N, C-alpha and C positions, 0 to 999 in steps of 0.2 A: 223365184224370189233371189238376188242375189243373196249372197251371205257379206255380209257387212265387216272388215277386218278390224279387230281392238288392239289398241295400238297406246302405253299411256304414252301419255303428252306431258306428264305433268312435270317434266324436267324442262321442257319448252319454253321460251318468253318472246312473248308479241310483239308488235307494234301494230298500231292502226292509226291509218292515218286519213282524215274525212274532216268536212265540215258540218258535218250533220250530228249534232247531240243523240240523236235519237237511233242512229246507225252503229253510231260507236257505243249507246247499252247494249243493243244486238247484238255486236258482233264482239263486244265483250262477254255475252252473256253464254252464248254458243259458243265460245274456248272454252270459257270456264265449265260448260256442263259438257267440255272435252277433255276436262283436268288439268288445260292451260293451267298456271297458278299463277305468274308475270305478264300482265297485258297493260303496254304501256301508251294510252291514246293523244292526242298530237291533229290539231285543226289545218295544219297547211303545212305541206310539204316546208314551207322552211321552217316552222317548229318542231317538225320530223325531225327532219336536218342539226337542229342544236340539241335534240334530247338524243339522237339514235348513240351516241359513245357513251355516254352516263345510265342509258337502260339499257344498252347489248343483247338486242334482240337477235333472234336464231332467226327469224321471219319480219317479216314488213309485207301487211296487208294495206292498198292504197286505192282512195277512189281517183279517178282522171281528171275531174272536172271539178276544183274548189272556189268558194268566193274571191281567196286572193292571186292563188297560185294553182298550177294543175300537176300531175305525177311527172310530166314532163321534165321537170324543172326536177324534181328529186333524183329522178332516173338521170339527168345527165353531170349531175352534184358528184352521184356517187358511183355510174358505171364508167364514166370518161373521164376521170381522176384518177390515176394509177397510184395515188399516193394514198387513196382513202381507204381506211380502216376496213370497212363495208362494203368493199368493191364486188366479191360474190356472194351477198347476202340473196337468200332468196326476195324474188319481190314476186307479189301478187298483184294485176292491175282488178280492182272490185266498181264496175262502172254500169252505169246504163244505155252507155254509149257503144254502140256494136255495130257500128259501121264499118268497114273491111280496112278503108282507108285508117282509121285510129286504131285499131287491132295490129294491123302490118306496119305502122309505123311506132308504136308498143313494143313491140317484138324488136324490132330493130333497135329501140332504144335498150331493151337490154332485161325487159319480164318475163320472168319464169313461167306463170301460166296468166289466167283471169278467168272472173265468175265472171257472171253477168246480175244485176242487181234485178227485182229483190234476190236476196242468196236466203238459198235453203241452206240448211243444216248438212243436209246429205250431199250438196256438191259443194261447200267450203270442208267436210270432213275427207269427200273425195282425193281434193287437191291436193290436202296434208299429206294424203295418202300415198298419192303421187308423187311426192315430191321425197319422201322416204323410199320409196321402191324403184321411181326411174331418175334417178339424181341423173344431172344435166350437165355435162363435163362444159367448160367453160373455154371461149375459144377470143382469140385476140386477133385482129388483123388492121392495115392502117384506117379502114372505116369502121370500127365494128369492135367491141369488147361487150360480150353476153353468153349467156348459156345459147350450148348447140338450140339454131333458129329450127330445122329440120324435125319433122314430126313424123313425117312415113318411112318406111324402110320399100325402098325402089331396088328391086332384082334388076341388074345389067346383065341383057344379053349378049356378051364383049370377052372376048380372049383375054386373058390379062397377058400381056407380054413385059411389064416390070424387070428386070434383074431381082433375081432371087440374092 
């Protein structure tokens, strides 16, 4: 059995964005059980953007599809605005939509991690620990800003000819 690492999450502040009151309550309860004391809820991407600066969260959990908008709207507003104060905040997608096309789109829009619904406390804890132990650098190119999208370490079999 794997050992679950214990972290003190009491200083962590989170924002949960979902149009389901039930999901927001469950998420808040699970985060509270981990010791997270400040959890701000929003029922849409638009509401989350309005609350972001005042809530000042350390991490955002967001559903993909909501009644009025999508996670895509939130990601575009935060990641693609060079002056947005929360441009590098960790954003975890929480979704029941697991089609590879959607996962790739979310990745390409700058999502840090994702959790498949229905959530479990174990999966949520694992994602929090992953963000702490393996933070990903942010990269900017002409077409992308967000965390490093590479997941695998690939050994290359070649001679390095770069100048020293």
